[in-house]
N, C-alpha and C positions, 0 to 999 in steps of 0.2 A: 632577071637572069641577063638580059641584054645590057642593062646598066652596069652590072658587076663585070661583065665581059669587057665592056668599053673602059671601065675604070682600071681594071687590072692590066689591060693591054697598054694603056697610057702610063701606067705606073711602072712599067718596065718588065712585067712578067712575060715569059715566053708565050707564044701564040697557043702552043699545045696545052700548057697549064691553064691559061685563061679560058680556053674553050672547054676543057674538061670540067673546070669549076662551074662554068655557066650551065653545062649539061646536067651536072649534079643538082644544081639549084632548081632547074626546070623539072627534073624528075621528082625531087623531094616535094616541091610545091604543088604537084598535081593532086587535086582534091578527090582522088578516087575513093578512098575509104570514107571521106566525109559525105560524098554523094551516095554511098551505099548505106550509111548509118541508119537513116530513118526509113526510106522506102523498103529496104529489104526486111526490116523488122515488121513493118506493117503488112507486107505480103504474107510473111510466115504467120503472123497473128491471124489474118483473115483465113488462111488455109487451115490452120489448126482449129479455129473456131468451127469451121464447116464440118470437120471430122467429128466434132462433138455434137453436131446438130444445131448449130447457130449460124445463121446467115448474116454476115456483116454487110450492111448497106453503106455505112459511112465509117471509114477507118479512123476518123477523128474521134470516134468513141473511145479508143485506147488512151487518148490524151485527156478527154473530158472526165473519164471515170475517176481519175486521180482527185478531181475537185468535188466529187460526189459527197453529199452530206445526208441525203434522205432518199429513201425508196418508198414510193406510193403504189399500192396495189388497188386495182378494181376488185370488187367482190365477186359478182356473178360471172362465171366463166374463167376467172383467173385464180382467186383463192379457192373458189368452189369449182367443181368439175363442169358446171354449165349444162348439166343434163337433168333439168328439173322433171319431176314427176308429180302429177296431181294425186295427192293422198286422201283428200277429203273434199266433197262437194255438198254444201248444205244450203237449203233455201231458208230465208228468214221470215217470209210471210206465210203463215199457216195455210191460208186459203189458196196459195199459188200452186200451180201444177209444176212439179220439179222438171218434167220433160220439156215443158214450154219455156221455163226459165233457162234451162240448159241450151235449148235450141237457139234462143236469142243471143246468148253469150257466145255460143259456137259460131254463129253466123258472123259476128263482129270479129272475133279472134281469128277466124279463118282467113281474113283479109290482111292480117298483120304479119310482118316479117320477123317480129321479135321472138326470141327463143321461148319466153314465158308463154306467149300466145300459142306457140306450137305445142308446148307441154299441156296447156289447158285443152286444146282441141283433141289431142291424143287421149287424155284422161276422160273427157266427156264421151268420146266414141266408145271407150271401153265400158263406161257407166251406162250408156243408153244405146241400145242396138238400133241400127238403121237411122241414125240421127242425120237429118238433112238440113242444110242452111235455108234460111228465109232471105228474101231480097232486102238488103239494107242500103242506105244512101248516106251521103255527106260524111264519109269516114274521115276522122281526124285523129292523128296520133301525136301525143305530146311526149317527147323523149323523157324518160325518167319519171313520168307521172301516170300515164294511162292512155286510154283510147275511147273515142266517142263515135256514135253512128246513129242515124235516124231510122226508125221502123214504125210505120203506121202512126205517124205524128208523135211518136214517143222518142225521147233522146235517151239512148242506152249509154251508160257511163260505166267503164270498167277500169279499175286501177287502184291507187292508194286511197286511204281514208281522206286525206287532205284534198285529193283530186275530186273525189265525189262531193265533198262539202263545197268546193269551189263551183261545182255545177248544180248546186241546189239540192243535194241529197244528204240529209242529215244522218249522223251516226246514231241509228235507232236500234242498235244491237241489244238484245236482252243480256242479262248478267251471265247466263250460261254460255252464250256465244262469245261474249267478251272474255270469259275464262278460257274458252277453247282457243281463241286467237292468241291470247297472252301465253298460254301454255306452249303452243307450237312456236311462237316467236322466240321464246326463251330457249328452245332447242335449235334455233337457227333456221327454222322454216319461214316461208314467206306467205303472208296472207294477202289475197287479192279479193277486192270487193266489187260487186256489180249492183247497179240499181237503175231504175227508170220511173217515170211518173212521180218523181219526188220521194220515192221509197227505196230503201235498201232491200234488195231482192235475194242476194246470194253472198255466201262466204266460201272462198276456195282456198285450200291450204296446199302449197307446193313445197316439195322437199328437194334439196340439192346437196349432195355430199361434198364435204370439204376434201380437198385433195390430200391424200395421205402424207405427202411430203411437205405440205405447207408449213407446219410448225417447225420442222427441222430447218427449212430454208430461212425462216424468220430468225431463228437462233443463230444461224451461220452469218446472216447479214449483220446482226448485232455484234458478232465477233469482229467484224470489219469496222466497228465503231460507227455504224450507220443508224440513223433513226428510221423506224419502219412505221408506216401509216396505211390506212385503208380508206378508200372513198367508195361510198355506196349510195345508190338511189333507194335502197330498202329502208325500212323504218329503223328507229334507234335501237329497239329491243333486239331485233334479229341481227342487226349489224354488230352490236356489242357481244352477242352470244357467239357469233362466228369469230370475232376478233379475240375473245378470251380463249377460245380453243386453239388459236394459233399464236398466242402470246404477243399480239399486236397492241401497242399502247395507245396510239393515236387513231381515233375513229371519227370520221365525218359521215353522218347518215342523212338520208332524205335529200341527197344531192342531185339536182338536175345537171345535165352536161355543162351548162354555162358556169354553175357554181364550182364544179370540179376544176374547170380551167382557172377560175378566180383563185381557188386555193393554191394551185400550182404557182400562179403568178405572184401571190402573196409571199410564198416561201422564197421565190427567186428575188423578190425585192428586198428580202432580208439577207441577201447574199448567200443563200443556201442553194447549191446546185442539186437539182431534183431529177431522179429517174422515175418515170411513170411506166408501170407494167399493166397492160390491158389488152382487150380484144377489139376495141373500137365500137362496141355496142354501148351506147349511152355515155361514152367517155371520149368521143372523138375530139372535141375542142381541147380537152386537157392533153391529149396525145400530141397536139400540134404545138404545145408551148413548153414541152420538157424534153429531156433526153429520153428517148422512147425505146422500149423493148416490147414488141408485139407478139402475142400468142400466135402460133402457126395457123390456127383456124379462124383468125380474126377477120374483120371487115377489110374492104379494099382501102379505106382511108387510113386504117391502122397500118397496113402494109406499106402504104405510100409514105406516111410520115415517120415510119420507124427507122431508128438508127441500127437496130438489130432485130431479127425475127427468129423466134424459137421454132425450129422445124419439128421438134418433138414436143408433145404436149406434156412437158415436165418442167416444173418450177425450179428444180435443182440446177438447171442450166444457168439460172441468174447468178448465184455466187460463183459458179465456174467462169462465167463471162467476166465478172468483176476481177477475179483473181488473175485470169489470163490477161486482162487489160493492164493490171498493175505490173505483171511480169514484163509485158511488152514495153510499157512506159519506162521501166527501170533499165531494160536492155537498150533502148534508144539513148537514154542519158549516158550509159556506159560507152556506147559506140561513139557518140559525139565527143565525149571527154577524151577518149584515147586517140581519136583522130586528130583533135587539136593538139594533144600532148605530143603526138608523133611529129607534127609540123613544127611546133615550138622548139622541140629538142633537136630535131635534125637539120632545120634550115640554117641555124648559126654554124653548124659543122660544115654544111655544104658551102656557105659563103666564105668561110675561112680557108677553104681548099683542102680540109682534112679528109673529107668524105669523097672517095672516088665514085664515078658514075655507076660502076657495077654494084657497089655496096648501097648506093642510093636506090637503085632499082630493086635490090633485095629488100631493103627496108620498106619501100613503098608496097611491095607484094605482101610482106609480112603484116603490114598495117591493114591492108584490104582483107587478107586471110583472117586476121583476128576478128574483124567486123562480121565476116560471113559466119565463122564458127560460133561467135557469141550470139548472133541472131538465131542460128539454128538451135540454140539451147531452149528457145521458146517451144519447140516441138516436143520437148521432154515433159511438158505439163499436160 
């Protein structure tokens, strides 16, 4: 503006004309609309998401969702409701006292913070009246595998079949028990084993209902041309049974937390942008390596690492979040384009002296007004 004023003044223009031209250039070149283009859209995006029950912790989510290729779900507490119930408790040693077996399992699980442990304890209290814990020591929990503790020189091991085998307890189930386990796993139920003194002592079957909206959400994500997968620490049969009911194609079962994180990293190395949806129980490492959406009742680490938190316990918010992010991204691009277009078209008119200051001010106001109105369209979704 100052350079044009000086040039026109020395070129013989009248002071008034040169000054008015310089003012027009200054007004037109003011980047008001450009400064509003992105921040305003992101503010409205965050506000609109909150009204739907989604807390946006990082507004960069709106930009990153455009690059999204794959959505990975945790199973327990995400695809399922996370409200396990003990449906069957069986002892596998005929001479064992069921109450004594239950008492040892109850004593160990009572010290665990895992939801499955809470379900086992609740179920055993209903199965056996006045069940009291015995003192156990050296408690050790292995995420995604199981838990161990010592009682009267015996090592009590509770968890998956592989976990028991790693601790010297062989799979000695009779054919009837194997059929029982397989039948329940094929229904999507979880089998928990317990043993000590080198023997398998008990089989427990836990049931967890699949969220009623899960299958519809997966179909909606596939409509967005996204690949959908599920990561689970549960066994292969149970995981596949749950995945089939939800129309999920890619299933990774018997995953410890570190393996879940490795899976996410592998996808990212293949240039696939990944969204991980979980509650932070047995999937915390994976949640720290991906674009994260945390369930509202998740763990502290899930909340801390999340890009967005679902305040409602509803998976249908996932496709809504993706759609809202896409609309916001498109709005930002439109705002930036028209802001640049306004400057590119109007500055030459101002430099040539054709555009008076009053019209330049009007054009600048119209440009900013367009950005505001266009951004407010996000609220219509």
